[in-house]
VOPA-717797 format. One record per residue (C-alpha): residue number from 1; x, y, z; residue in one letter. Coordinates in nm, 3 decimals, decimal comma. Example, Ala and Ser with C-alpha at 12.3 -4.5 7.8 and 13.67 -1.06 7.14 Angstrom:
> 1:1,230:-0,450:0,780:A
> 2:1,367:-0,106:0,714:S
! end
This chain:
> 1:0,609:-0,082:1,498:M
> 2:0,381:0,035:1,777:D
> 3:0,649:0,267:1,912:G
> 4:0,729:0,399:1,565:L
> 5:0,361:0,466:1,501:A
> 6:0,327:0,656:1,829:E
> 7:0,639:0,859:1,746:A
> 8:0,495:0,943:1,403:C
> 9:0,174:1,064:1,567:E
> 10:0,379:1,295:1,790:R
> 11:0,569:1,422:1,487:V
> 12:0,238:1,486:1,309:A
> 13:0,106:1,686:1,603:N
> 14:0,400:1,929:1,594:H
> 15:0,398:2,209:1,338:A
> 16:0,758:2,324:1,382:G
> 17:1,061:2,153:1,231:R
> 18:1,265:2,153:1,552:L
> 19:0,982:1,997:1,752:A
> 20:0,935:1,724:1,491:K
> 21:1,307:1,645:1,497:V
> 22:1,313:1,639:1,878:A
> 23:1,016:1,400:1,893:A
> 24:1,181:1,164:1,647:L
> 25:1,518:1,182:1,820:A
> 26:1,355:1,091:2,151:A
> 27:1,209:0,781:1,989:Y
> 28:1,543:0,678:1,836:F
> 29:1,701:0,691:2,183:R
> 30:1,454:0,427:2,305:T
> 31:1,574:0,172:2,048:L
> 32:1,827:-0,052:2,216:E
> 33:1,932:-0,273:1,927:S
> 34:2,112:-0,163:1,614:D
> 35:1,874:-0,369:1,404:D
> 36:1,573:-0,182:1,540:D
> 37:1,740:0,153:1,471:L
> 38:1,811:0,037:1,116:R
> 39:1,453:-0,079:1,070:R
> 40:1,305:0,241:1,209:A
> 41:1,511:0,463:0,980:V
> 42:1,435:0,242:0,678:Q
> 43:1,063:0,249:0,747:F
> 44:1,061:0,628:0,791:L
> 45:1,226:0,661:0,450:L
> 46:0,957:0,444:0,289:G
> 47:1,179:0,136:0,256:R
> 48:0,990:-0,153:0,417:P
> 49:1,291:-0,384:0,400:A
> 50:1,638:-0,409:0,252:A
> 51:1,549:-0,679:0,000:M
> 52:1,895:-0,697:-0,153:A
> 53:2,191:-0,463:-0,202:P
> 54:2,229:-0,254:-0,516:A
> 55:2,469:-0,408:-0,765:V
> 56:2,693:-0,197:-0,993:S
> 57:2,879:-0,325:-1,297:N
> 58:3,030:-0,175:-1,608:L
> 59:2,695:-0,151:-1,779:F
> 60:2,435:-0,045:-1,523:E
> 61:2,342:-0,018:-1,160:T
> 62:2,074:-0,268:-1,060:V
> 63:1,868:-0,128:-0,774:E
> 64:1,718:-0,357:-0,510:P
> 65:1,358:-0,462:-0,575:P
> 66:1,087:-0,270:-0,395:K
> 67:0,777:-0,393:-0,216:L
> 68:0,470:-0,277:-0,406:A
> 69:0,129:-0,357:-0,263:L
> 70:-0,151:-0,247:-0,493:G
> 71:-0,466:-0,066:-0,392:Y
> 72:-0,679:-0,364:-0,496:A
> 73:-0,498:-0,597:-0,254:V
> 74:-0,549:-0,358:0,039:I
> 75:-0,912:-0,295:-0,058:R
> 76:-0,999:-0,664:-0,089:D
> 77:-0,820:-0,747:0,236:A
> 78:-0,999:-0,469:0,424:L
> 79:-1,333:-0,584:0,286:R
> 80:-1,271:-0,944:0,393:A
> 81:-1,128:-0,850:0,734:A
> 82:-1,397:-0,598:0,829:S
> 83:-1,706:-0,717:0,644:G
> 84:-1,772:-0,370:0,506:W
> 85:-1,872:-0,336:0,140:D
> 86:-1,654:-0,174:-0,123:E
> 87:-1,860:0,145:-0,150:E
> 88:-1,831:0,208:0,225:T
> 89:-1,455:0,154:0,209:L
> 90:-1,431:0,391:-0,087:R
> 91:-1,630:0,656:0,100:T
> 92:-1,406:0,625:0,405:C
> 93:-1,096:0,660:0,189:Y
> 94:-1,234:0,971:0,021:R
> 95:-1,303:1,129:0,359:E
> 96:-0,957:1,078:0,510:V
> 97:-0,754:1,077:0,187:G
> 98:-0,501:0,816:0,302:D
> 99:-0,487:0,437:0,272:G
> 100:-0,307:0,380:0,602:G
> 101:-0,544:0,599:0,798:E
> 102:-0,841:0,429:0,635:T
> 103:-0,710:0,086:0,736:A
> 104:-0,647:0,192:1,096:G
> 105:-0,992:0,343:1,138:L
> 106:-1,182:0,066:0,961:I
> 107:-1,013:-0,215:1,154:M
> 108:-1,036:-0,062:1,503:A
> 109:-1,343:-0,272:1,603:P
> 110:-1,222:-0,591:1,434:F
> 111:-0,858:-0,642:1,528:T
> 112:-0,728:-0,844:1,826:R
> 113:-0,493:-0,554:1,903:G
> 114:-0,174:-0,752:1,945:E
> 115:0,159:-0,562:1,955:P
> 116:0,378:-0,544:1,644:M
> 117:0,753:-0,512:1,685:T
> 118:0,979:-0,362:1,420:L
> 119:1,131:-0,707:1,368:E
> 120:0,787:-0,857:1,310:R
> 121:0,694:-0,575:1,069:A
> 122:1,009:-0,636:0,863:E
> 123:0,938:-1,010:0,851:A
> 124:0,586:-0,941:0,724:L
> 125:0,718:-0,704:0,458:Y
> 126:0,965:-0,968:0,340:L
> 127:0,691:-1,232:0,325:Q
> 128:0,469:-1,000:0,121:L
> 129:0,756:-0,924:-0,112:H
> 130:0,833:-1,292:-0,163:A
> 131:0,471:-1,362:-0,257:T
> 132:0,367:-1,274:-0,612:R
> 133:0,010:-1,414:-0,618:R
> 134:-0,248:-1,147:-0,541:A
> 135:-0,491:-1,387:-0,370:D
> 136:-0,219:-1,506:-0,132:V
> 137:-0,124:-1,147:-0,055:R
> 138:-0,487:-1,068:0,023:V
> 139:-0,505:-1,360:0,270:K
> 140:-0,183:-1,243:0,435:M
> 141:-0,314:-0,889:0,468:M
> 142:-0,646:-1,011:0,613:V
> 143:-0,450:-1,188:0,888:D
> 144:-0,238:-0,877:0,948:I
> 145:-0,543:-0,651:0,966:F
> 146:-0,717:-0,879:1,216:R
> 147:-0,413:-0,924:1,439:T
> 148:-0,239:-0,594:1,514:Y
> 149:-0,322:-0,262:1,675:R
> 150:-0,498:-0,001:1,456:P
> 151:-0,223:0,262:1,491:L
> 152:0,045:0,011:1,390:A
> 153:-0,169:-0,092:1,092:L
> 154:-0,196:0,271:0,987:K
> 155:0,181:0,316:0,965:Y
> 156:0,243:-0,037:0,838:F
> 157:0,049:0,063:0,525:I
> 158:0,195:0,414:0,511:K
> 159:0,547:0,270:0,505:T
> 160:0,468:0,060:0,199:I
> 161:0,328:0,361:0,012:G
> 162:0,598:0,601:0,138:N
> 163:0,323:0,853:0,209:S
> 164:0,337:0,938:0,577:F
> 165:0,171:1,279:0,541:G
> 166:0,319:1,405:0,871:I
> 167:0,551:1,673:0,736:G
> 168:0,863:1,458:0,772:L
> 169:1,151:1,489:0,526:Q
> 170:1,469:1,284:0,494:E
> 171:1,678:1,579:0,610:K
> 172:1,474:1,587:0,931:M
> 173:1,540:1,216:0,984:V
> 174:1,911:1,294:0,939:E
> 175:1,887:1,566:1,203:E
> 176:1,700:1,332:1,439:A
> 177:1,971:1,068:1,399:V
> 178:2,232:1,334:1,480:A
> 179:2,041:1,455:1,787:A
> 180:1,981:1,101:1,913:A
> 181:2,347:1,001:1,879:T
> 182:2,504:1,331:1,984:G
> 183:2,676:1,385:1,650:K
> 184:2,680:1,707:1,443:P
> 185:2,404:1,712:1,182:A
> 186:2,663:1,814:0,922:S
> 187:2,864:1,498:0,994:A
> 188:2,559:1,274:0,957:V
> 189:2,459:1,448:0,636:R
> 190:2,808:1,418:0,492:A
> 191:2,821:1,047:0,574:A
> 192:2,479:0,995:0,414:N
> 193:2,599:1,173:0,101:N
> 194:2,901:0,944:0,089:R
> 195:2,707:0,621:0,140:L
> 196:2,347:0,688:0,037:G
> 197:2,211:0,465:0,315:D
> 198:2,089:0,661:0,618:L
> 199:1,999:0,346:0,811:A
> 200:2,361:0,230:0,799:A
> 201:2,477:0,584:0,878:V
> 202:2,256:0,588:1,190:A
> 203:2,426:0,275:1,323:I
> 204:2,770:0,419:1,243:A
> 205:2,676:0,741:1,426:A
> 206:2,566:0,542:1,730:R
> 207:2,907:0,369:1,740:H
> 208:3,109:0,685:1,668:D
> 209:3,219:0,545:1,333:A
> 210:3,102:0,811:1,084:L
> 211:3,458:0,877:0,972:D
> 212:3,491:0,515:0,860:S
> 213:3,219:0,555:0,596:I
> 214:3,373:0,589:0,252:E
> 215:3,215:0,749:-0,051:A
> 216:3,022:0,523:-0,287:R
> 217:2,925:0,601:-0,644:L
> 218:2,609:0,512:-0,829:F
> 219:2,365:0,631:-0,568:H
> 220:2,208:0,974:-0,636:P
> 221:2,289:1,259:-0,401:M
> 222:2,073:1,560:-0,325:D
> 223:2,124:1,850:-0,563:F
> 224:2,224:2,194:-0,443:M
> 225:1,940:2,438:-0,502:L
> 226:1,937:2,805:-0,597:A
> 227:1,739:3,058:-0,398:K
> 228:1,520:3,272:-0,624:P
> 229:1,566:3,648:-0,624:L
> 230:1,235:3,827:-0,629:E
> 231:1,170:4,063:-0,920:D
> 232:1,385:4,370:-0,878:G
> 233:1,582:4,228:-0,583:A
> 234:1,961:4,229:-0,586:M
> 235:2,219:3,995:-0,431:P
> 236:2,392:4,110:-0,112:P
> 237:2,651:4,383:-0,159:E
> 238:3,013:4,326:-0,061:G
> 239:3,011:3,969:-0,190:V
> 240:3,189:3,841:-0,499:D
> 241:2,969:3,644:-0,735:W
> 242:3,024:3,423:-1,037:Y
> 243:2,754:3,432:-1,301:V
> 244:2,626:3,167:-1,544:E
> 245:2,323:3,163:-1,769:E
> 246:2,038:2,949:-1,635:K
> 247:1,930:2,687:-1,887:Y
> 248:1,587:2,533:-1,935:D
> 249:1,649:2,159:-1,940:G
> 250:1,645:1,856:-1,713:V
> 251:1,866:1,871:-1,404:R
> 252:2,086:1,562:-1,391:A
> 253:2,370:1,401:-1,199:Q
> 254:2,625:1,190:-1,385:A
> 255:2,817:0,919:-1,199:H
> 256:3,125:0,799:-1,386:C
> 257:3,380:0,535:-1,291:E
> 258:3,634:0,386:-1,534:H
> 259:3,388:0,373:-1,822:G
> 260:3,074:0,287:-1,621:A
> 261:2,814:0,567:-1,624:V
> 262:2,477:0,625:-1,459:A
> 263:2,269:0,940:-1,504:I
> 264:2,017:1,030:-1,233:F
> 265:1,733:1,281:-1,254:S
> 266:1,646:1,533:-0,985:R
> 267:1,379:1,283:-0,877:G
> 268:1,662:1,034:-0,805:M
> 269:1,562:0,804:-1,093:E
> 270:1,818:0,635:-1,318:D
> 271:1,752:0,779:-1,664:V
> 272:2,067:0,647:-1,836:S
> 273:1,874:0,448:-2,097:K
> 274:1,705:0,768:-2,219:S
> 275:2,040:0,926:-2,310:Y
> 276:2,266:0,655:-2,459:P
> 277:2,474:0,910:-2,651:E
> 278:2,553:1,095:-2,326:L
> 279:2,642:0,772:-2,147:V
> 280:2,888:0,695:-2,427:A
> 281:3,053:1,037:-2,411:E
> 282:3,063:1,060:-2,030:L
> 283:3,233:0,720:-2,022:S
> 284:3,540:0,890:-2,171:R
> 285:3,607:1,080:-1,846:I
> 286:3,908:0,907:-1,685:P
> 287:3,897:0,799:-1,322:G
> 288:3,581:0,854:-1,122:S
> 289:3,355:1,156:-1,092:A
> 290:3,008:1,280:-1,002:I
> 291:2,903:1,577:-1,213:L
> 292:2,606:1,803:-1,143:D
> 293:2,453:1,953:-1,454:G
> 294:2,165:1,987:-1,696:E
> 295:2,059:1,782:-1,996:I
> 296:1,969:2,016:-2,281:L
> 297:1,834:1,985:-2,630:A
> 298:2,118:2,149:-2,825:W
> 299:2,191:2,258:-3,180:R
> 300:2,426:2,505:-3,347:D
> 301:2,596:2,599:-3,022:G
> 302:2,285:2,694:-2,825:R
> 303:2,011:2,534:-2,618:A
> 304:1,676:2,467:-2,774:M
> 305:1,367:2,531:-2,566:S
> 306:1,242:2,273:-2,321:F
> 307:0,946:2,226:-2,554:T
> 308:1,183:2,060:-2,798:M
> 309:1,341:1,839:-2,532:L
> 310:0,993:1,747:-2,407:Q
> 311:0,915:1,581:-2,740:Q
> 312:1,201:1,343:-2,677:R
> 313:1,112:1,284:-2,311:L
> 314:0,758:1,184:-2,404:A
> 315:0,873:0,893:-2,623:R
> 316:0,847:0,543:-2,475:K
> 317:1,097:0,412:-2,730:K
> 318:1,402:0,619:-2,817:L
> 319:1,482:0,580:-3,185:T
> 320:1,797:0,673:-3,370:E
> 321:1,593:0,925:-3,570:A
> 322:1,486:1,093:-3,249:M
> 323:1,845:1,119:-3,130:Q
> 324:1,940:1,287:-3,458:V
> 325:1,638:1,517:-3,462:A
> 326:1,678:1,634:-3,103:I
> 327:2,046:1,608:-3,005:P
> 328:2,130:1,652:-2,638:V
> 329:2,430:1,765:-2,434:V
> 330:2,528:1,738:-2,069:F
> 331:2,597:2,092:-1,947:M
> 332:2,813:2,057:-1,635:G
> 333:2,763:2,292:-1,339:Y
> 334:2,974:2,141:-1,064:D
> 335:3,177:1,843:-0,938:V
> 336:3,063:1,655:-0,626:L
> 337:3,319:1,372:-0,632:Y
> 338:3,651:1,313:-0,803:R
> 339:3,882:1,012:-0,799:D
> 340:3,772:0,863:-0,469:G
> 341:3,701:1,184:-0,277:H
> 342:3,394:1,397:-0,217:L
> 343:3,456:1,758:-0,313:T
> 344:3,155:1,913:-0,137:L
> 345:3,367:2,093:0,122:D
> 346:3,609:2,238:-0,131:Q
> 347:3,556:2,598:-0,246:P
> 348:3,367:2,673:-0,564:L
> 349:3,681:2,775:-0,752:E
> 350:3,851:2,439:-0,685:A
> 351:3,545:2,244:-0,792:R
> 352:3,517:2,456:-1,106:R
> 353:3,875:2,372:-1,200:A
> 354:3,795:2,001:-1,160:M
> 355:3,485:2,039:-1,378:L
> 356:3,675:2,209:-1,657:E
> 357:3,948:1,943:-1,641:A
> 358:3,691:1,660:-1,659:A
> 359:3,524:1,822:-1,960:V
> 360:3,858:1,865:-2,136:R
> 361:3,948:1,503:-2,068:E
> 362:3,614:1,383:-2,205:A
> 363:3,696:1,572:-2,527:G
> 364:3,335:1,560:-2,639:S
> 365:3,104:1,816:-2,795:A
> 366:2,826:1,659:-2,590:R
> 367:2,992:1,714:-2,250:V
> 368:3,029:2,082:-2,172:L
> 369:3,094:2,316:-1,881:A
> 370:2,850:2,601:-1,830:S
> 371:3,028:2,927:-1,930:P
> 372:3,111:3,122:-1,615:Q
> 373:3,275:3,452:-1,530:D
> 374:3,281:3,700:-1,245:Q
> 375:2,998:3,947:-1,197:L
> 376:3,136:4,300:-1,206:G
> 377:2,859:4,439:-0,987:G
> 378:2,484:4,444:-0,941:N
> 379:2,457:4,698:-1,219:G
> 380:2,544:4,426:-1,471:E
> 381:2,257:4,196:-1,376:I
> 382:1,985:4,356:-1,590:A
> 383:2,198:4,355:-1,905:A
> 384:2,321:4,001:-1,847:R
> 385:1,966:3,884:-1,782:Y
> 386:1,843:4,030:-2,109:E
> 387:2,137:3,869:-2,292:A
> 388:2,047:3,531:-2,141:A
> 389:1,688:3,570:-2,254:R
> 390:1,808:3,666:-2,603:E
> 391:2,003:3,340:-2,605:N
> 392:1,680:3,154:-2,531:G
> 393:1,775:3,074:-2,170:N
> 394:1,571:3,121:-1,851:E
> 395:1,784:3,379:-1,677:G
> 396:2,094:3,385:-1,459:L
> 397:2,253:3,169:-1,191:L
> 398:2,475:3,352:-0,940:L
> 399:2,724:3,155:-0,729:K
> 400:2,896:3,307:-0,428:R
> 401:3,275:3,301:-0,451:A
> 402:3,437:3,048:-0,218:G
> 403:3,108:2,872:-0,141:S
> 404:3,076:2,502:-0,066:L
> 405:2,840:2,257:-0,234:Y
> 406:2,544:2,207:0,002:E
> 407:2,323:1,916:-0,113:P
> 408:1,952:1,976:-0,075:G
> 409:1,996:2,329:0,053:K
> 410:1,858:2,653:-0,082:R
> 411:2,063:2,865:0,151:G
> 412:2,162:3,156:-0,071:G
> 413:2,509:3,051:-0,188:A
> 414:2,343:3,005:-0,526:W
> 415:2,086:3,257:-0,647:L
> 416:1,866:3,237:-0,955:K
> 417:1,741:3,538:-1,144:V
> 418:1,441:3,462:-1,359:K
> 419:1,088:3,580:-1,414:R
> 420:0,772:3,390:-1,492:A
> 421:0,749:3,313:-1,863:F
> 422:0,400:3,461:-1,857:A
> 423:0,077:3,467:-1,660:T
> 424:-0,272:3,359:-1,758:L
> 425:-0,616:3,409:-1,611:D
> 426:-0,778:3,064:-1,601:V
> 427:-1,100:2,913:-1,467:V
> 428:-1,127:2,615:-1,230:I
> 429:-1,305:2,314:-1,381:T
> 430:-1,224:2,048:-1,118:A
> 431:-1,075:2,017:-0,771:A
> 432:-0,921:1,721:-0,594:E
> 433:-0,927:1,639:-0,227:Q
> 434:-0,587:1,686:-0,068:G
> 435:-0,379:1,453:0,148:H
> 436:-0,242:1,472:0,499:G
> 437:-0,339:1,797:0,666:K
> 438:-0,536:1,891:0,352:R
> 439:-0,738:1,570:0,346:A
> 440:-1,062:1,753:0,434:T
> 441:-1,033:2,032:0,175:V
> 442:-1,014:2,070:-0,202:L
> 443:-0,660:2,187:-0,269:S
> 444:-0,554:2,066:-0,616:D
> 445:-0,722:2,267:-0,892:Y
> 446:-0,754:2,171:-1,258:T
> 447:-0,797:2,484:-1,468:F
> 448:-0,886:2,579:-1,824:A
> 449:-0,878:2,859:-2,080:V
> 450:-1,160:2,979:-2,301:R
> 451:-1,229:2,848:-2,652:S
> 452:-1,543:3,012:-2,784:G
> 453:-1,817:2,918:-2,539:D
> 454:-1,619:2,618:-2,408:Q
> 455:-1,335:2,577:-2,158:F
> 456:-1,034:2,357:-2,236:L
> 457:-0,816:2,224:-1,956:N
> 458:-0,452:2,326:-1,965:I
> 459:-0,305:2,244:-1,627:G
> 460:-0,326:2,177:-1,255:K
> 461:-0,187:2,367:-0,957:A
> 462:-0,192:2,325:-0,581:Y
> 463:0,043:2,594:-0,449:S
> 464:-0,010:2,964:-0,401:G
> 465:-0,323:3,001:-0,190:L
> 466:-0,317:3,041:0,187:T
> 467:-0,481:2,783:0,413:D
> 468:-0,766:3,027:0,477:A
> 469:-0,817:3,081:0,103:E
> 470:-0,817:2,705:0,044:I
> 471:-1,091:2,661:0,305:R
> 472:-1,296:2,939:0,148:D
> 473:-1,238:2,800:-0,201:M
> 474:-1,348:2,454:-0,083:T
> 475:-1,683:2,590:0,037:N
> 476:-1,735:2,780:-0,289:V
> 477:-1,645:2,486:-0,513:L
> 478:-1,865:2,241:-0,326:R
> 479:-2,160:2,468:-0,402:D
> 480:-2,057:2,463:-0,769:L
> 481:-2,025:2,083:-0,792:A
> 482:-2,176:1,918:-1,100:I
> 483:-2,029:1,570:-1,058:G
> 484:-1,775:1,359:-0,875:K
> 485:-1,521:1,102:-0,989:Y
> 486:-1,344:0,929:-0,701:S
> 487:-1,159:1,211:-0,518:R
> 488:-1,213:1,468:-0,793:V
> 489:-1,503:1,714:-0,782:L
> 490:-1,616:1,851:-1,117:L
> 491:-1,739:2,210:-1,085:V
> 492:-1,909:2,479:-1,288:K
> 493:-1,637:2,696:-1,449:P
> 494:-1,688:3,015:-1,250:Q
> 495:-1,386:3,076:-1,023:Q
> 496:-1,092:3,252:-1,189:V
> 497:-0,727:3,217:-1,090:L
> 498:-0,422:3,406:-1,210:E
> 499:-0,139:3,157:-1,263:V
> 500:0,227:3,204:-1,342:G
> 501:0,434:2,939:-1,519:F
> 502:0,775:2,871:-1,669:D
> 503:0,672:2,763:-2,017:G
> 504:0,420:2,587:-2,238:I
> 505:0,449:2,248:-2,403:Q
> 506:0,225:2,038:-2,622:K
> 507:0,036:1,771:-2,432:S
> 508:-0,220:1,509:-2,534:P
> 509:-0,338:1,488:-2,172:R
> 510:-0,546:1,805:-2,196:H
> 511:-0,822:1,893:-2,440:K
> 512:-0,646:2,220:-2,512:S
> 513:-0,349:2,024:-2,651:G
> 514:-0,112:2,217:-2,426:Y
> 515:0,018:2,206:-2,069:A
> 516:0,179:2,474:-1,854:L
> 517:0,520:2,401:-1,701:R
> 518:0,544:2,449:-1,324:F
> 519:0,221:2,645:-1,283:P
> 520:0,162:2,821:-0,952:R
> 521:-0,133:3,025:-0,834:I
> 522:-0,060:3,396:-0,801:L
> 523:-0,406:3,521:-0,706:R
> 524:-0,767:3,419:-0,668:W
> 525:-0,931:3,666:-0,903:R
> 526:-1,265:3,720:-0,733:T
> 527:-1,295:4,039:-0,939:D
> 528:-1,311:3,850:-1,269:K
> 529:-1,577:3,644:-1,443:R
> 530:-1,521:3,323:-1,644:P
> 531:-1,560:3,513:-1,970:E
> 532:-1,267:3,734:-1,864:D
> 533:-1,016:3,449:-1,860:C
> 534:-0,755:3,402:-2,132:D
> 535:-0,821:3,217:-2,456:T
> 536:-0,667:2,921:-2,635:I
> 537:-0,546:3,165:-2,902:E
> 538:-0,337:3,342:-2,639:R
> 539:-0,190:3,007:-2,536:V
> 540:-0,095:2,927:-2,895:R
> 541:0,076:3,267:-2,927:E
> 542:0,280:3,205:-2,612:L
> 543:0,373:2,856:-2,730:Y
> 544:0,496:2,983:-3,067:Q
> 545:0,699:3,256:-2,899:S
> 546:0,872:2,991:-2,684:S
> 547:1,015:2,810:-2,985:L
> 548:1,363:2,950:-3,035:N
> 549:1,470:2,676:-3,274:L
> 550:1,272:2,446:-3,501:T
> 551:1,379:2,078:-3,491:P
> 552:1,398:1,843:-3,785:H
> 553:1,053:1,716:-3,864:R
> 554:0,931:1,429:-3,645:L
> 555:0,601:1,346:-3,806:G
> 556:0,301:1,483:-3,620:D
> 557:0,509:1,587:-3,320:D
> 558:0,719:1,846:-3,504:A
! end
């Protein structure tokens, strides 16, 4: 664990992707045993230990249990191990913004500084997992905190929380495995897509056995992403494109095998239980398949707005009445796997034929293929975009003829044409301390719209400002502070932002009763005053305009 921690520090100190990958690859080469390579990769992916394998049956896929160590356990253990009071620990955490870093810094004067191997770290994780009593876990953590080196403690805790904060992504770990073993990154990535276990792939790469890894269903794969076209921009000339309308739903991946079905969200969560009617219809697809698509609220041959689907997503218990009121479909985009073989390296046209065949074989009005045809030229884009908007959809999706399916990439083989639903001028009411490299600044802004002489919160955004603007905004907001709650600073509503967003939905979380979908900061409007920001009436107008179909009444939520 000491070596892994030192490698992570080197990764954190490099800004560039290639340098981070090289630093990690150099560390992997130092690991002599296969078990240590497996452990290192697992830890870097936020998996403290392989507790048990995933089990698939005809009804569901049971994922292995995860080690969860609550904040209270870490806090109580740090307090007992260091002697510091809770308020001091809380202050330290607020300053650095990370539990692992806090533990490493706090314990530096109190630990015996013994080395921690990867094998020992895994054994400790397994012991913690096997223990359910909080008081016993606290005693175990006290012993850990007092025994091992501060840097190892820092990353021991970070691994449990899967929050390294060093700019490391799974794709970079894949590339580091490839560099360390001398294998092409594409081969490592393909093997990881087939198996869904990068630690096992790393060992196979070391032994030149990547080709022996067979595809396995019921583990989510990365989705291919579409590169956005800026307003007014056009796709490259001299390239043939297929065009589909871009829907506003929930991206999903359906795994089907001889009647067994699992549906995964873009966040890699199994959401099958939320869509029992889709599981039933997808089970009719013969053989085995992985379909990429979108779950849509659907009625009378067209998609309802996401606002309608959101009413169903917000329910803890899915009732039969809800299924009737807000029917859903699986709109297929692509095929990633068919009858024992990955199809990622087959051209778009071949995968499309497989998708259409799977939809025909399902024979269900709930399992569809997104309508697709060839784009005649860039001159058609404006008219097709307007037609998509008239149909209540977000815009267009362009797919390059002959292209392969590239999981996790936004390389330009798929392009999306859409514009922000609208923009609003809002005022900042609170700001939260960031994490990682933003741990010393206020980077997450809660914002509100005007309602008479009050301001009602409607959303939160953290992207759009430059690092320099964030530093300047931090200084301004600290001068406007009127209170503090944990890591959140409450501020006088004076600073105005212009935000873009993809839609509006009802939300009980905000006093306004609404929330913006995917808000992002467009500008810091230093030229505007709080009284110049938009009103709650404007928000209601935008919400009403987003409703392209009224659902059956669902009590107060309709």
